[in-house]
MARBA-3410 file (N, C-alpha, C, O; in Angstrom, 1 decimal):
110
-23.2,-20.9,26.1,-21.5,-20.5,25.9,-20.9,-21.2,24.9,-20.0,-20.7,24.3 ~ -21.5,-22.8,24.7,-20.9,-23.4,23.9,-21.0,-22.9,22.5,-19.9,-23.0,21.9 ~ -22.0,-22.5,21.8,-22.6,-22.0,20.5,-21.9,-20.8,20.5,-21.3,-20.5,19.5 ~ -21.7,-20.2,21.1,-20.7,-18.7,20.9,-19.4,-19.2,20.6,-18.9,-19.0,19.5 ~ -18.7,-20.0,21.8,-17.1,-20.1,21.1,-17.3,-20.8,19.5,-16.6,-20.5,18.5
-18.4,-21.6,19.6,-18.3,-22.4,17.7,-18.1,-21.5,16.7,-17.3,-21.5,15.8 ~ -19.2,-20.5,17.0,-19.4,-19.6,16.2,-17.9,-18.8,15.9,-17.6,-18.5,14.8 ~ -17.2,-18.4,16.9,-16.0,-17.4,17.5,-14.7,-18.4,16.6,-13.7,-18.0,15.9 ~ -15.0,-19.4,16.7,-13.8,-20.3,16.3,-14.3,-20.8,14.3,-13.4,-21.1,13.5 ~ -15.5,-20.6,14.0,-15.6,-21.0,13.1,-15.0,-19.6,12.1,-14.7,-19.8,11.0
-15.0,-18.5,12.8,-14.8,-17.6,12.1,-13.6,-17.0,12.1,-13.2,-16.1,11.4 ~ -12.9,-17.5,13.0,-11.4,-17.3,13.1,-11.0,-18.1,12.0,-10.2,-17.4,11.3 ~ -11.1,-19.3,11.6,-10.7,-20.4,11.0,-10.6,-19.7,9.6,-9.6,-19.6,9.0 ~ -12.2,-19.2,9.1,-12.4,-18.8,7.7,-11.7,-17.7,7.6,-11.0,-17.7,6.6 ~ -11.6,-16.6,8.3,-11.0,-15.6,7.8,-9.5,-16.1,7.7,-9.0,-15.7,6.7
-8.8,-16.9,8.5,-7.3,-17.1,8.5,-6.8,-18.1,7.2,-5.6,-18.4,6.8 ~ -8.0,-18.5,6.7,-8.2,-19.0,5.7,-8.0,-18.5,4.1,-7.5,-18.9,3.1 ~ -8.7,-17.4,4.5,-8.6,-16.0,3.1,-7.3,-16.0,3.1,-6.6,-16.4,2.1 ~ -6.9,-15.5,4.2,-5.3,-15.1,3.8,-5.2,-13.7,3.8,-6.3,-13.2,3.7 ~ -4.3,-12.7,4.0,-3.7,-11.4,3.4,-3.7,-11.2,2.2,-3.6,-12.2,1.5
-3.9,-9.8,1.6,-3.4,-9.9,0.4,-2.2,-9.4,0.4,-1.9,-8.6,1.3 ~ -1.3,-9.7,-0.4,0.0,-9.4,-0.4,0.2,-8.3,-1.8,-0.5,-8.3,-2.8 ~ 1.1,-7.5,-1.6,1.8,-6.8,-2.5,2.6,-7.2,-3.2,3.2,-8.2,-2.8 ~ 3.0,-6.4,-4.7,3.7,-7.0,-5.4,5.2,-6.3,-5.1,5.2,-5.3,-4.5 ~ 6.0,-6.7,-5.4,7.4,-6.4,-5.4,7.6,-5.4,-6.4,7.1,-5.7,-7.5
8.0,-4.4,-6.3,8.2,-4.0,-7.5,9.9,-3.7,-7.9,10.3,-2.9,-8.8 ~ 10.6,-4.5,-7.2,12.0,-4.6,-7.2,11.9,-5.5,-8.4,12.5,-5.1,-9.4 ~ 11.2,-7.0,-8.5,11.4,-7.9,-9.6,11.2,-8.0,-10.5,11.5,-9.0,-11.1 ~ 10.7,-6.7,-11.1,10.1,-6.2,-12.1,11.3,-5.6,-13.1,11.1,-5.4,-14.3 ~ 12.7,-5.0,-12.3,13.8,-4.6,-12.5,15.0,-5.6,-13.8,15.4,-6.7,-13.7
15.2,-4.9,-14.6,16.1,-6.3,-15.8,17.3,-7.1,-14.6,17.8,-6.5,-13.7 ~ 17.4,-7.8,-14.7,18.5,-8.4,-13.9,19.9,-9.1,-14.8,20.8,-9.5,-14.1 ~ 19.8,-9.2,-15.8,20.5,-9.5,-16.9,20.3,-8.8,-18.4,19.3,-9.1,-19.0 ~ 21.1,-7.8,-19.0,20.7,-7.2,-20.0,22.0,-7.0,-20.7,23.1,-6.8,-20.2 ~ 21.3,-7.4,-22.3,22.4,-7.9,-23.9,21.9,-7.0,-24.4,20.8,-6.4,-24.5
23.3,-6.7,-25.0,23.3,-5.7,-26.3,23.9,-6.6,-27.5,24.9,-7.3,-27.4 ~ 23.1,-6.6,-28.8,23.9,-7.5,-29.8,23.6,-6.5,-31.0,22.9,-5.5,-31.0 ~ 24.3,-7.1,-32.0,24.2,-6.0,-33.3,25.4,-5.9,-34.0,26.2,-6.8,-33.9 ~ 25.7,-4.6,-34.8,24.4,-4.2,-35.6,23.6,-5.4,-36.4,24.4,-6.3,-36.7 ~ 22.4,-5.7,-36.8,21.4,-6.5,-37.2,20.1,-5.7,-37.6,20.0,-4.5,-37.3
19.1,-6.4,-38.4,18.1,-5.9,-38.6,16.6,-6.6,-37.9,16.3,-7.8,-38.1 ~ 15.8,-5.8,-37.3,14.3,-6.2,-37.2,13.8,-6.9,-38.1,13.5,-6.3,-39.1 ~ 13.6,-8.2,-38.1,13.1,-9.3,-39.3,11.6,-9.3,-39.0,11.0,-8.9,-40.0 ~ 10.8,-9.6,-38.0,9.5,-9.5,-37.8,9.1,-8.8,-36.6,9.9,-8.5,-35.7 ~ 7.8,-8.6,-36.5,7.2,-8.1,-35.2,5.5,-8.4,-35.2,4.7,-7.8,-35.9
5.2,-9.4,-34.5,4.1,-9.9,-34.0,3.4,-9.8,-33.1,3.8,-10.4,-32.1 ~ 2.4,-8.9,-33.0,1.4,-8.7,-32.1,1.3,-9.9,-31.4,1.9,-10.8,-32.0 ~ 0.6,-10.3,-30.1,-0.3,-10.9,-29.8,-1.4,-11.0,-28.4,-1.0,-10.2,-27.6 ~ -2.2,-11.5,-28.2,-3.1,-10.7,-27.4,-3.1,-11.7,-26.1,-4.2,-12.2,-26.4 ~ -2.8,-12.2,-25.1,-2.6,-13.4,-24.1,-3.8,-13.2,-23.2,-4.4,-12.1,-23.4
-4.2,-13.7,-22.6,-5.3,-14.2,-21.8,-4.7,-13.9,-20.6,-3.9,-14.7,-20.1 ~ -5.3,-12.4,-20.0,-4.9,-12.5,-18.2,-3.6,-11.1,-18.2,-3.4,-10.3,-17.3 ~ -2.6,-11.1,-19.8,-1.4,-10.2,-19.5,-1.7,-9.1,-20.5,-0.9,-8.2,-20.5 ~ -2.8,-9.1,-21.6,-2.5,-8.4,-22.2,-2.1,-8.4,-23.7,-2.2,-9.5,-24.2 ~ -1.6,-7.4,-24.4,-1.4,-7.4,-25.9,0.5,-7.8,-25.7,1.1,-7.0,-25.0
1.1,-8.7,-26.1,2.4,-8.9,-25.9,3.1,-9.1,-27.5,2.6,-9.9,-28.3 ~ 3.8,-8.5,-27.7,4.6,-8.2,-29.1,5.9,-9.4,-29.2,6.7,-9.5,-28.3 ~ 5.9,-9.9,-30.1,7.0,-10.7,-30.5,7.9,-10.2,-31.3,7.4,-9.4,-32.0 ~ 9.3,-10.5,-31.3,10.3,-9.0,-32.1,11.3,-10.6,-32.4,11.6,-11.5,-31.6 ~ 11.6,-10.5,-33.6,12.3,-11.6,-34.2,13.8,-10.1,-35.1,13.3,-9.3,-35.9
15.0,-10.1,-34.8,15.9,-9.4,-34.6,17.5,-10.8,-35.1,18.2,-11.5,-34.4 ~ 17.6,-10.6,-36.4,18.8,-11.2,-37.0,20.2,-10.3,-37.2,20.1,-9.2,-37.8 ~ 21.2,-10.8,-36.8,22.7,-10.0,-36.1,23.1,-10.2,-38.1,22.5,-10.8,-39.0 ~ 24.2,-9.4,-38.0,24.9,-9.6,-39.4,26.0,-10.9,-39.5,26.5,-11.4,-40.4 ~ 25.9,-11.0,-38.3,26.3,-12.5,-38.2,25.4,-13.9,-38.6,25.9,-15.1,-38.6
24.3,-13.6,-38.9,23.3,-14.4,-39.0,22.3,-14.9,-37.6,21.4,-15.7,-37.7 ~ 22.7,-14.3,-36.1,22.0,-15.1,-35.7,20.6,-14.5,-35.5,20.4,-13.4,-35.7 ~ 19.5,-15.5,-35.0,18.5,-15.0,-34.7,17.9,-14.9,-33.5,17.4,-16.0,-33.2 ~ 17.6,-13.9,-32.7,17.0,-14.1,-31.6,15.6,-13.5,-31.4,15.0,-12.8,-32.2 ~ 15.1,-13.8,-30.0,13.6,-14.1,-30.6,13.2,-13.7,-28.9,13.3,-14.4,-27.9
12.7,-12.4,-29.2,12.1,-11.6,-27.8,10.7,-11.8,-27.6,10.1,-12.1,-28.6 ~ 10.0,-11.7,-26.4,8.6,-11.9,-26.3,8.8,-10.8,-25.4,9.4,-10.9,-24.4 ~ 8.3,-9.7,-25.9,8.6,-8.5,-25.2,7.0,-8.1,-24.4,6.2,-7.3,-24.9 ~ 6.6,-8.8,-23.3,5.3,-8.8,-22.4,5.0,-7.0,-21.8,3.8,-6.5,-21.8 ~ 5.9,-6.4,-21.5,5.6,-5.3,-20.8,5.1,-4.0,-21.5,4.3,-3.1,-21.3
6.3,-4.6,-22.9,5.8,-3.4,-24.3,6.6,-1.4,-23.0,6.3,-0.2,-23.1 ~ 7.1,-1.8,-22.4,7.5,-0.5,-21.9,9.1,0.5,-22.6,9.5,1.6,-22.6 ~ 9.3,-0.8,-23.2,10.7,-0.2,-24.1,10.4,0.0,-25.5,9.3,0.0,-26.0 ~ 11.7,0.3,-26.1,11.8,1.2,-27.4,10.8,0.3,-28.1,10.7,-0.9,-27.8 ~ 10.1,1.2,-29.2,9.3,0.6,-30.1,10.0,0.3,-31.0,10.9,1.2,-31.3
9.8,-1.0,-31.8,10.6,-1.5,-33.1,9.6,-1.9,-34.1,8.5,-2.5,-33.8 ~ 10.1,-1.5,-35.6,9.6,-2.0,-36.3,10.2,-3.0,-37.6,11.5,-3.2,-37.7 ~ 9.5,-3.5,-38.3,10.3,-4.7,-39.3,11.3,-3.8,-40.3,11.0,-2.8,-41.0 ~ 12.6,-4.4,-40.3,13.7,-3.6,-41.5,14.3,-2.9,-40.6,15.5,-2.8,-40.8 ~ 13.9,-2.2,-39.2,15.0,-1.4,-38.6,16.2,-2.1,-38.3,16.3,-3.2,-37.9
17.3,-1.0,-38.6,18.7,-1.4,-38.9,19.2,-0.9,-37.6,18.9,0.2,-37.0 ~ 20.2,-2.0,-37.1,21.1,-1.1,-35.1,21.6,-2.1,-34.5,21.7,-3.3,-34.8 ~ 21.7,-1.4,-33.5,21.6,-2.2,-32.0,20.8,-2.4,-31.1,20.3,-1.4,-30.6 ~ 20.3,-3.8,-30.8,19.3,-3.9,-29.5,19.8,-4.6,-28.3,20.6,-5.6,-28.1 ~ 19.0,-3.7,-27.4,19.5,-4.1,-25.8,18.5,-4.6,-25.2,17.7,-3.9,-24.6
18.6,-6.3,-25.2,17.5,-6.6,-24.2,17.4,-7.3,-22.8,18.5,-7.8,-22.6 ~ 16.9,-7.4,-22.2,16.2,-8.2,-20.6,16.3,-9.7,-21.2,16.5,-10.1,-22.3 ~ 16.1,-10.4,-20.2,15.5,-11.5,-20.3,14.5,-11.9,-19.0,13.5,-12.6,-19.0 ~ 15.0,-11.2,-17.9,14.0,-11.5,-16.7,13.9,-10.4,-15.8,14.6,-10.1,-14.8 ~ 12.9,-9.7,-16.4,11.7,-10.0,-17.5,12.3,-9.7,-18.9,13.2,-8.9,-19.1
11.7,-10.4,-19.7,12.0,-10.4,-21.2,11.2,-9.2,-21.6,10.0,-9.2,-21.6 ~ 11.9,-8.2,-21.9,11.9,-7.1,-22.9,12.6,-6.4,-23.7,13.8,-6.6,-23.6 ~ 12.2,-5.6,-24.4,13.4,-4.9,-25.5,13.3,-3.3,-24.6,12.4,-2.5,-24.4 ~ 14.7,-3.4,-24.2,15.5,-2.2,-23.7,15.7,-0.9,-24.1,15.6,0.2,-23.5 ~ 16.1,-1.1,-25.3,16.6,-0.1,-26.3,17.0,-0.6,-27.5,17.5,-1.7,-27.6
16.7,0.2,-28.3,17.0,-0.3,-29.6,17.7,1.1,-30.5,17.0,2.1,-30.5 ~ 19.1,1.1,-31.1,19.7,2.5,-31.4,20.1,1.9,-33.0,20.9,1.1,-33.4 ~ 19.1,2.9,-33.8,19.9,3.3,-35.5,20.9,3.0,-35.6,21.6,3.2,-34.7 ~ 21.3,2.3,-36.7,22.7,2.3,-37.1,22.6,2.4,-38.9,21.6,2.0,-39.5 ~ 23.2,2.8,-39.3,22.9,3.2,-40.9,24.1,1.5,-41.2,25.3,1.4,-40.8
23.3,0.6,-41.9,24.1,-0.1,-42.6,25.1,-0.4,-43.2,25.2,0.4,-44.0 ~ 26.1,-1.3,-43.3,27.4,-0.9,-44.2,27.2,-0.9,-45.3,26.2,-1.7,-45.6 ~ 27.6,-0.5,-46.1,27.1,-0.5,-47.8,28.4,-1.5,-47.7,29.3,-1.5,-46.9 ~ 28.2,-2.4,-49.2,29.2,-3.2,-49.9,29.9,-2.6,-50.6,29.2,-1.9,-51.3 ~ 31.1,-2.5,-50.7,32.1,-1.9,-51.2,32.7,-2.8,-52.7,33.6,-2.4,-53.4
END
């Protein structure tokens, strides 16, 4: 009888130590803060393979005022951008990703 109780107690401790699987909260992947900047130009786009995450894109965007903004698009579910594109950029910081890119014709110098 003592041996049976020891085995049952051991099974309970081992099972409780493993824990239960948790489901991922889908609400946390929604953007909390979004920003629209521009007009400006996409200066560089770099692809980076990150372990356990997959491919991520690093986009450098320069506004007409001279500000450089660097966004790490980890989810890559937003709008694809290419070097040299000119327009308005909408991005989020949590999670960090590009949400939209609206192409705008550059102002011509008169």
